[in-house]
C-alpha positions in Angstrom: 84.9 127.1 63.7 84.9 124.5 67.2 87.6 122.5 64.8 89.8 125.0 63.8 90.0 126.4 67.6 90.9 122.9 68.6 93.4 123.0 66.7 94.9 126.2 67.4 94.8 125.0 70.9 96.5 122.4 70.9 98.8 122.9 68.7 99.8 125.8 70.8 99.7 124.3 74.3 101.5 121.4 73.6 104.4 122.9 71.5 104.5 125.1 74.4 104.7 122.8 76.5 107.5 121.5 75.1 109.5 124.1 75.0 109.2 124.7 78.5 110.0 121.2 80.0 112.7 122.0 77.3 113.7 124.8 79.1 113.2 123.2 82.2 115.6 120.0 81.3 118.6 122.0 80.7 118.6 124.5 83.4 117.5 121.5 86.2 118.4 118.1 84.1 117.6 116.4 87.7 114.4 117.7 87.9 111.6 115.6 85.6 110.4 113.9 88.8 109.2 117.6 90.2 107.9 118.2 86.9 106.1 115.1 87.0 104.2 115.4 90.6 103.4 118.6 89.6 101.4 117.9 86.3 99.6 115.2 88.1 98.9 117.5 90.6 97.8 120.4 88.7 95.4 117.9 86.7 94.5 116.3 90.1 93.3 119.4 91.9 91.4 120.8 88.5 89.3 117.6 88.5 88.3 117.6 92.1 86.5 121.6 91.1 85.2 121.1 87.5 84.9 117.3 87.8 84.8 115.7 90.9 83.0 118.8 92.8 85.2 118.0 95.5 84.0 114.2 95.7 80.0 115.4 95.4 80.0 113.6 92.0 79.7 109.8 92.3 81.9 107.9 90.3 80.6 106.5 86.8 83.3 103.4 86.7 84.3 101.9 90.3 87.6 102.4 91.9 89.3 99.2 91.6 88.9 99.3 87.6 91.2 101.8 87.3 93.9 100.6 89.2 95.6 98.6 85.9 95.0 101.9 84.1 96.7 104.3 87.1 99.8 101.5 87.9 101.1 101.3 84.2 100.1 105.4 83.4 102.7 106.4 86.5 105.2 103.8 85.1 105.1 105.2 81.3 104.6 108.9 82.6 107.8 108.9 85.3 110.1 106.4 82.9 109.7 109.2 79.8 110.1 112.4 81.4 113.4 110.3 84.2 114.9 109.7 80.3 115.6 113.4 79.6 117.7 112.9 82.5 120.2 110.1 80.9 121.5 112.8 78.3 118.3 111.4 75.8 118.3 114.5 73.6 114.7 115.7 73.6 114.7 115.6 69.6 115.0 111.9 69.8 112.6 112.1 73.0 110.0 113.3 70.5 111.1 110.5 67.9 111.1 107.9 69.9 107.6 108.8 71.9 106.3 109.3 67.8 107.1 105.3 67.4 104.0 104.4 69.8 102.4 102.8 67.0 105.4 100.1 66.3 104.8 99.1 70.0 100.9 99.4 69.9 100.6 96.7 66.4 103.0 94.3 68.3 101.0 94.1 71.8 97.5 94.6 69.6 98.6 91.5 67.6 100.2 89.6 70.9 97.6 90.8 73.1 93.9 90.8 71.2 95.0 88.8 68.4 94.2 91.9 66.0 95.1 91.7 62.0 96.6 94.2 60.3 96.9 95.2 56.3 100.5 94.4 54.9 100.5 98.5 54.2 100.4 98.9 58.1 103.2 96.3 58.8 105.0 98.7 56.0 104.6 101.7 57.7 105.9 100.0 60.7 108.8 99.0 59.4 109.4 102.0 58.5 108.7 104.1 62.2 111.5 101.3 63.1 113.8 102.0 60.5 113.7 106.0 60.9 113.8 105.4 65.1 116.9 103.5 64.9 118.8 105.6 62.9 118.2 109.0 64.7 119.4 106.0 67.5 122.7 105.4 66.3 123.2 109.5 64.3 122.1 110.3 68.0 124.9 108.4 70.0 127.8 109.2 66.9 126.8 112.3 67.6 127.3 112.2 71.3 130.4 110.3 71.2 132.3 112.6 68.7 131.2 115.9 71.3 132.0 114.4 74.2 135.7 114.7 75.7 137.4 111.4 75.9 137.3 111.3 80.5 133.3 112.0 80.5 132.5 110.3 76.6 132.1 106.6 78.9 129.8 107.4 80.9 127.9 109.7 78.6 127.6 107.0 76.3 126.6 104.5 79.1 123.7 107.1 80.5 122.3 107.9 76.7 122.2 103.9 76.1 120.5 104.3 79.4 118.1 106.5 78.6 117.4 105.2 74.9 116.4 101.1 77.3 114.4 103.6 79.6 112.3 105.2 76.3 112.1 101.8 74.4 110.6 100.0 77.9 108.9 103.3 78.7 107.3 102.9 74.5 105.9 99.2 75.4 104.2 100.3 78.9 102.4 103.0 77.0 101.2 100.8 74.0 100.0 98.5 77.5 98.4 101.2 79.1 96.0 101.6 75.8 94.6 98.5 75.9 94.6 98.7 79.5 92.1 102.1 78.8 90.2 100.4 75.8 89.1 97.1 78.0 88.2 100.0 80.8 85.8 101.8 78.5 84.8 99.0 76.9 83.4 97.4 80.4 82.4 100.4 82.1 81.5 103.5 79.6 83.4 106.7 78.4 84.1 108.8 81.1 87.7 110.7 80.1 87.0 113.4 82.5 86.6 111.4 85.6 89.2 108.9 84.2 91.6 112.0 84.1 90.5 113.4 87.5 90.9 109.6 89.4 93.7 108.6 87.6 96.2 111.5 88.4 94.5 111.1 91.6 95.3 107.9 92.6 99.0 108.3 91.3 99.7 111.0 93.5 100.7 108.7 96.5 103.2 107.2 95.0 105.0 110.4 94.4 105.8 109.5 98.3 108.7 107.8 97.6 110.1 110.3 95.3 109.9 112.9 98.8 113.3 113.6 99.6 114.2 113.8 95.4 111.2 116.4 94.7 112.0 118.2 98.0 115.9 118.6 96.8 114.9 119.9 93.1 112.1 122.2 94.5 115.2 124.1 96.4 117.3 123.8 93.0 114.2 125.9 91.0 114.1 128.1 94.0 117.8 128.8 93.7 118.0 129.6 89.6 118.2 133.3 88.4 114.8 134.9 88.9 112.6 136.3 86.0 110.8 139.5 88.2 112.1 138.2 91.1 110.6 134.4 90.6 113.3 132.1 89.9 113.5 131.4 86.2 113.0 127.1 86.4 109.8 127.6 88.8 108.4 129.7 85.8 109.3 126.9 83.3 107.3 124.0 85.8 104.5 126.4 86.3 104.4 127.7 82.2 104.6 123.3 81.3 102.4 122.3 83.8 99.5 125.5 82.7 100.2 124.1 78.9 100.4 120.8 79.3 96.5 121.1 80.5 95.4 123.5 77.1 97.5 120.6 75.3 95.1 117.3 76.7 91.9 119.6 77.3 91.8 121.1 73.2 93.0 117.4 72.1 90.0 116.0 74.5 88.0 118.8 72.6 89.6 118.1 68.7 88.3 114.4 69.8 84.8 115.4 70.3 84.4 117.5 66.5 86.9 115.8 64.9 87.0 112.1 63.2 90.2 110.3 64.5 92.7 110.5 61.6 91.9 114.5 62.5 93.3 113.7 65.7 96.4 111.3 64.5 97.3 113.6 62.0 97.3 116.8 64.4 99.2 115.0 67.0 102.0 114.0 64.5 102.0 117.8 62.9 102.6 118.8 67.0 105.4 116.6 67.7 107.4 117.4 64.2 106.7 121.2 65.4 107.8 120.5 68.2 110.9 118.6 66.7 111.5 122.0 65.0 111.6 124.1 68.3 114.1 121.7 69.5 116.3 122.1 66.6 116.6 125.7 65.8 115.4 127.4 68.8 117.6 124.9 71.6 120.4 124.9 69.3 120.1 120.5 69.2 122.2 118.7 67.0 120.2 116.7 64.4 122.2 115.7 60.7 120.7 114.4 58.0 120.8 110.9 59.4 118.5 112.3 62.2 116.2 113.8 59.1 115.9 110.7 57.5 115.0 108.8 60.6 112.5 111.2 61.5 110.8 111.3 58.0 110.6 107.4 57.9 108.8 108.0 61.4 106.0 111.0 61.0 105.2 109.9 57.3 104.9 106.3 58.4 102.7 107.1 61.1 100.6 109.1 58.4 100.6 106.2 56.2 99.4 104.1 59.4 97.2 106.2 59.5 95.2 106.3 56.6 95.2 109.9 55.9 95.5 111.0 53.2 94.0 108.0 52.2 90.9 109.0 53.8 91.0 112.2 52.5 90.8 111.4 48.8 88.3 109.4 49.1 86.0 112.4 51.0 86.8 114.5 48.1 85.7 111.5 45.8 82.4 111.5 47.8 81.8 114.9 47.1 
């Protein structure tokens, strides 16, 4: 029962968060720094009350151990969210972030010297081809939809956005390695880590102060719903549901195996993709579908979810 509740919470929270993020990105495209700051602040305040109990609980991991993780975590989140400012469609954004196994395998091979089976290499090749197909299809779609005058500028911005996603993808894999080393050294303390990492990241947002305050004013000027500006509703909804998403994914980790978690996260991304395509009417061609199937299929094969389930049935 706990597993079913966790799966439902993770799917509902993560998909709902993605809905509000896309709605906010369409309403105020320049507000991604404000959204990132707000989500970090929300997680920090929750941790301050329930985890740190207003700094009365002693840290199990020293602050200096968090520094590499904090710097990389901040970089990955800001760059990923900022990519939406550069005409990167949300479906491509979802697919790109689903390709994290590719960069994870490469980084683990280079930095950790790990070896992988042929099946895993082939699945990563499928993921890579899928991302390339989706990227090229998006580029072609953007070219055909744009007017001649602004086509060149949009193309340039789209390329910049794709480069940002690629850099963030590699950085996220380095972040995973930093986290793995941190937990190996000091043990796993996910609630504390979530609180400290988000808290230590907050001062860095001072460099974005003008951008954040400017966009806060823009959000306040959007059309009100029951007296509240619509964009603020989107922002608050995104922050709340991101918290729900993270919380239930952590719970899912504690009540199921890692393969089930991978399958649920992959399913969540695929369902978010469908919402983005059909609800927000984002263009999605046959080429996009082929690429998406390669990415999500490659992820499931890499994680050996299907093989694991068959083995479990045989044992029973």
